[in-house]
C-alpha positions in Angstrom: -112.4 112.7 52.8 -112.6 112.7 56.5 -109.3 112.9 58.3 -108.5 111.2 61.6 -105.7 110.7 63.8 -104.6 107.5 66.0 -102.9 108.1 69.0 -101.1 105.1 70.3 -99.8 105.5 73.7 -97.3 102.4 74.7 -93.7 101.7 77.1 -91.7 98.8 76.4 -91.0 95.8 78.6 -88.4 96.9 81.1 -85.2 96.8 79.9 -86.0 96.1 76.2 -86.4 99.8 75.4 -83.2 99.6 72.4 -85.2 96.7 70.8 -89.0 97.9 71.4 -87.5 101.6 69.7 -86.1 99.5 66.3 -88.8 97.2 66.2 -91.5 100.4 66.2 -89.7 102.4 63.8 -88.2 100.2 61.6 -91.2 97.4 61.3 -94.2 98.8 62.7 -94.5 102.1 61.2 -93.7 101.1 57.9 -96.1 98.2 58.1 -98.9 100.2 59.4 -98.6 102.5 56.8 -98.9 100.6 54.0 -102.0 99.9 55.3 -105.1 101.5 53.3 -106.2 105.1 54.3 -102.8 105.5 56.3 -100.6 108.7 55.1 -98.3 109.0 58.0 -96.6 108.8 61.3 -94.8 110.4 63.7 -93.4 108.7 66.9 -92.9 111.2 70.2 -90.9 110.6 73.3 -92.1 111.9 76.6 -90.4 115.4 77.3 -92.2 116.4 80.6 -94.8 115.1 82.9 -97.0 118.3 83.5 -99.9 115.7 84.1 -99.4 112.3 83.9 -102.6 110.3 83.7 -101.2 107.5 81.6 -97.3 106.5 82.6 -96.7 106.1 79.3 -93.2 107.3 77.7 -94.0 107.1 74.1 -96.2 108.6 72.0 -97.5 107.5 68.1 -99.6 109.8 65.5 -101.2 108.1 62.7 -102.5 110.3 59.5 -105.4 108.1 58.5 -107.9 110.0 55.4 -111.0 107.6 54.3 -114.1 107.3 53.9 -114.6 104.3 55.7 -112.9 104.3 58.8 -114.7 100.6 59.6 -113.1 99.0 56.3 -109.6 100.7 57.5 -109.5 99.4 61.0 -110.7 95.7 59.3 -107.2 96.1 57.3 -105.4 96.3 60.2 -107.4 93.1 62.0 -107.1 91.6 59.1 -102.9 92.8 58.4 -102.7 91.3 62.0 -104.1 88.3 61.5 -101.5 87.3 57.9 -98.9 88.5 59.8 -98.4 91.8 57.7 -98.4 93.5 60.9 -95.7 92.0 63.3 -95.7 92.2 67.2 -92.5 92.3 69.6 -92.4 91.1 72.6 -90.4 94.0 73.5 -93.9 96.1 73.4 -95.6 96.3 76.5 -98.7 95.9 74.5 -101.1 95.1 78.0 -100.4 98.7 78.8 -100.7 100.3 75.4 -103.6 102.7 74.9 -104.9 103.9 71.5 -107.5 105.8 70.8 -108.6 107.6 67.0 -110.0 111.3 66.9 -111.7 112.6 64.0 -110.7 116.4 62.5 -113.0 118.4 64.0 -112.7 122.5 63.7 -110.2 124.8 62.0 -106.5 124.1 62.7 -105.0 127.6 64.6 -101.9 129.1 64.4 -99.6 131.1 66.2 
C-alpha cells in the first residue's frame, strides 16, 4: 500500500500561541488521525532556522497509508463540512502551508 507524509507548516495568531498549541495537539491531531488512511501524526517546533524560507514555527507530519489518496483527501473535506474537523481562530490559517509527499526510495540509516 502506498505511504505518504503530509507536511503542515503553521503559525499561531500573535498572542494566542498557548491556545493554538492546545487546540492543535488535543483537538486537531486526534480528529485528523480518526480519518481513514491517517495512521498517526507528530508535531515539531522550530529549533534552529538554518535557512528559513517559510517563516513558520510549527511543523506537523502526518503518516498516511492508502490505496486511494483522492478518497483520503476527500474524507478531509467531508469531515470539515460535517464539523468532524474543527478549526481554531488561534491558528493563522492564511499563513499555513501543507503538502503531501509519496514515500520514494529506501530509508537510509546511520
